[in-house]
N, C-alpha and C positions, 0 to 999 in steps of 0.2 A: 193600665185599663181598657177596657175594651171600648169602643165608641157607640153612638147612636145610631148606625145603619138600623134601615128595618132586618128583620128577617121576612119568611114567609109564614112565620106564624104571631101576631101580633102581639109586641112585648107587655102591651097590659093586659092580655089573656092568659098571661101565662103565671099561674099559680105556684107561687114559693112558699114554704111550712117549715119556720126556722124553730128548734125546739131548744128545752137546756140551757134558755136566757143565752144563748151565741150573739156576741161581740155584735157591738151595733154598727162597726167597723163595715161588716159584711152585709145590715141591711142596707148601709146608707150607700154602699158602692154599687146593688144592686138597683134600689128606688132612681140616686145620680146616672145610672143607665138608661132608665126607662123603662124598668120593669117595676110597674105599680101595684101589682094584688101582693103583697107581702107580710106575711102577719109573722110574730115572733109571739111563743110561748116560752113561758118560765122556767115550765118541768119539765119530765119528759113521761111520755103518754104509753099508759098501760097495751095489753096488747089489740084487747076490743077498742080503745076507746081511737086509737092510733088506727085500726083497720077502717071503722068510720069517718078518721078526718082525712084519711089518704086518696078518697076515691076519685078526686078531681084534681090530685096534685100534680104537679108537675116537673118539679123540684125540691128535696129533703134535704134539711139540715141538720143533722144533730149533733149530739157530742159524745159521750162515753155509756151513759146510763141506760140511753134507747137500745132496745133488744128489737132489731128487724128480721122477723122468722118468715120462711113461708108462705104463712096466711096472709101478713101485711100486705107481703111481693105481691101474691095473689089478688087480691083487691084493688091494688095500685094500676090501676088500669090505663093511668096515662102515664104514670112514672117516666121520664126520662132520666133522671140521676139524684146519687144520693152522696152528697155532701157529708163527710165526717171531719168536726172542728175539733181535731185531736189527732195525739202520732197513729193511733189504733184502728181496725176496721175488724179487730175480732167480735164486736156486737152485731155485723151484716151475716147473713147468708150468702156469703159470696158465689155458693154454687146455685143458687137460686135464683138471684141477682146476675148471673150470667147467664141461665136459661131464659131469662128475661130481657136481656139485651138491656140492662139498667146498669150505666157509669156510675163506679162507686172510686169515690178522690176523696185522698185525707191531705195533714199535713206534719210528715213525720219527722223535723227538720225543727219545725216552726219553734220547739220551748225546751228545745236540748241547753241552751246555756241557762234558761231560769236553773231545770234541774239540778244541772252538772254547779253551779253557783250552791243550794243547798244541800246539795253532799259537800260539798269544801265545808259547809258552816255546820253542819250538823258534827261532822268530823271535831273539827274544833270543841264543839259544846261540849263534847261525847269523851273526849280524850283531857280535857279538862277537867270531868267532871262537874260541870255545870246542872246539868237540870235538878241533882241531890242539894247543891248549893240555893240553887234559886227558890226550890221547894220548902227548905228550912228558911230561909227568907223570908219570905212569905206567910212561915207559919210564927215568926218572932223569933227564930232564934238564930244565933251567927256562926257560921262555921268558916271561921279562917284558918284554912289547913291545906297546905301544900302535899301532905300523902296521895300518892294515885295521881297526881295530874302532870300533865304531860304537853310537851310542846308538840308539832307536825313535823316538823323539821327534822330530820332524818329519819323517822318512821317510815316503816314498808306498808304502801296499798295495796293491796289486790284487787285487780277489775276484773269482773266476770259478764262479759260479755264486750268487747272491743271494739264499739258500732261506733253510732253518732254521739251519743251521750258518754258511753267511755270514754273515746277518745280525747274528748273538751276535758272529761274530770280530769284524765292524764294531763294534761298539757297545764290545768291550774295548779294539780297536786305538785309536780314536778317545781314550777314557778315559786312552789312555797318552802322549796327543799327536800321533799319525799323519794324515796326510792321504787320509782312506777311499775309492778310487772303486771301481767296479765293474762286471763286466759279464754281463748274462743276457741271455737270447736271448726270456724273456719279456719287458714291461715292469713293471719294479719300483719300489712307491716306495718312495724312500732313507729312512733311519732317520739323525736327526741330519746331521752334514754331509758325509755321502758322498753323493759324487757320479756320474754315471752315464757309460760310454762305449761310444759307438756300434760298438765294434770289436774282436776280442779286436787284435789290431795294433796300436791305438791305446792300449790299457791295457796289454799290455806295455813299450810304450817309455816309458813313463811312471813303471811300479811301481819301487821295490827291493826291493820283497818283493812275489811271486805266490801266492799262495794258491787251491786248488784245489779247489772242492765241487759236485762233477756230478754224472748218475747217469751209468751204465756203458751207452751204448747205441752203434750204430752210428755216428752222429754227432759221439759225445767218442770213437771209437778213436783213438789216436796225437792226438788233440787239439794238444797240445805235441809237434810233429816241428820234422825238422831248418830247416824254411823261415821258421816261428813264431821258432824262440830265436833266429833270426840277428835278428830284431827287438826283442830282450829288450835293454834299456840294460843296458851293459856293465857287468859284475860284478854284477847283481842272483841275489839267492836266490829259490828255486824249492821250495815244498812242497807235496807229494802226500797229503792222508789223503783222499782221494774215493776212487776204483778205479784199480787198477793199471792197465788197458788204455789211459787216460787220456796215457801221460805215453812218448814212443819212448826207453825208457832207454840203447839205444845212442848215438842223438843228446844224449841230455842227458852223459853221460860223457864226450863228445867236446869237450861245450860248455865244462864243466869242466877238461878240461885243456888247455883251448886259455885259459882266463880270459874267456868270454864269460861264462858263467856262474858266480858266486862261491862258491855253495855250493847244498846241497840237506838236504831231512828226507822220506825220502823214508818211507811206512808201509804203502802197496801193494803190489802185484807183480800182471805177468800169469801167472807159473804162482809157487805157493803150497806149500810143504810140508803136508802131510794130518796132520800134529800136531805138538804140541811135541819139541823135539831132533831133529826128523830137519835132514837135511844140506840148506842155504839158499844159493843163489847170483844173485848178481846184478853187471851191468858196475859198477855203482857201490861194489863192495868195494875199500878200501884208497884210494878217492879223496880228497883235500882237502876237508877243510869240512863233508863231511858224513855226517846223521844218517841211520841206519838201524833201522827198529825192525818189529817182526812185527806187521803188522795188529793194533794195539792204542791205534788212535785213540780206542776209545769203550770199551775196558778199563780201567772203574775201579766200583771196588765201590759208589759212588754210581749208579753208570748201569745194571749189571746189577741193582738193587735198582730201582729204578724201571720195567726194563725187567720185570723179574718182576712187579710190580703191575698194568703197565697191559697188556699180553698178560691175563695172568690174570683182568683185571675184564672184557676183551672176549670173552673166552674162558664166563667166567662168563653175559656179560649172552644170550650163544647157547643155551647148554645148558639155560639155567633160564630165559627168558622170552624166546630167537627172537629178539634183537637182532642185527640183521650191520652196526652201526655200524662204519666201517672195514675192514670185506671189500673184498676184492680181486678176489673172484668172484660170490660170491653178492650181489643188488643190496642196497646198504642200507637198511636201516629200520628206523627207531626205533618202540618202539610201549609205552605203559602195560601194566599185568596189568588185566587184567579177573575180577572177583570172579564167583561163579559160574559159570563156564563150564570147559570145557577145548579147549584150544588146539592146533592142527594145522599144522605146515607141512609149505608144499607147495613144494618146488622143481620147474620145469619148462621144459623148451625153449620161448626165447622162439617163438610159432608162433600165427598166428591162432589161435580158436576156445577156448582151453585153460579162457580163466577161463568160458567160455561154457555152456562142459561142465561144469568143474564146478560151476556155480549151477543147470543142469539138471539132476542128476545128485542133487543135494541136496533142490531143492527138490519134486520128482518124489515121496521120501520124504518129506514135509513135516519137513525138517529144518531148525531155526530156526537160524540165523547172526545172531548176536547183534552180532560186529563182524567186518569183514574190511579188512586191507590188504594193498596188491600195491605193489609195485615191479619194475620191467624193464630191463635192459641190451639190446644188442646179438644178448646168447649168450639168455641164460635168464631164467627172469623167477620168483621169489619172493613166494608169498600165505600171508597166517598168519589163520586164520581160529578163533573164538571161537565155539563151539558148547554147546548146552544138553549138560549134562553128561548124562542120561538116552540120549541118543541118541547120544555122539561116538563109541561104541564104531563105529555102524554108518556114521559119515559117515569115519569113517578107515579102513573097510574099498571105502567107495564109491571115495576119491582115489586108493587105491592103482591102482583100476582105469584112472584118466584117461591118454589118449592123450599120448604123448610127456612123463609122470613121469618124474624122475631119483630123488628123493626124498622120503619124505615119513613125519613122525614125528607120533606124536600126544605131547606134549611134556607137559601136568599133563592 
């Protein structure tokens, strides 16, 4: 974790706003590091409310509910970074954030184990038809019956999306004696005895359990649809702990009623309530052998702690050293500290001539650059300069005048 050295802008004046009940771990880390102005709110904010709140915020922390729109980013005149304390960043308009030079971080790996464990747990519950037996017991009925109840051992699990979570599920499932097959649009190296399949149809036709671990893209919308469900092995079980738009829930409900699908565990939905306690509806309610959970796949205390640690670390590295490793907007750049210098960060539009203008302006005034780092992406460039301490104020003023500048910050 970062030390308490001073930056050019006093830490106590850096305004930090955390929404959606972000882990106290993150709040504590920032306060312990000397960032005194930290506000934490329990819920998400509407666009209008956040536009009002963000005016003087330097660092914003959110989870998955808060939508960061162009209007919000246009209102955020002082915003340096957005921290997504979750796996995804699809709630942020990354294009606009990039054009504003706002760094966006997330925690893509921190709740991997939590989701993978829940997938295995739900698989056991469904293949044993526990939801129906539990419901009956609560209603006072004793359904002691082995019919339709099976072991996981020897069954085939089909993993759609063999990324961070998919591979963890693969390892756990094989440890329980399952055969593991997977499908991914990108060629992936299988772990253990897992085998890849060339198409979704091939995978679902062989699988007793199908689990989804894909991103939310136009290509994955209604990936599991009426036509594909017809290719399922009869009685197969479907689990979706990925994204709500991936499954056609109406088609799934019909398939469960017809017996084509033997059960389902669904944690994500196309439309989700704004907050805990709100009314919730889905076509899957009151169907047999169905587990419905409120988007809690990664919601464990361990995962929230790990997310707080991961994202906080990335933010400290950016705020205090200019490191952008893990950024989805500003190009990722990792650089060592340079003793005896002042560090200036310069974010600009990626057009020809900017770096030349920077060097020309500084050389014209005999300003010595002791170290320089550059990284670009399609839209913007990110330059970090370590300047002689005696000349850093002059250099900072000159860099702000460079054409196509988006943000300039004298770091220390």
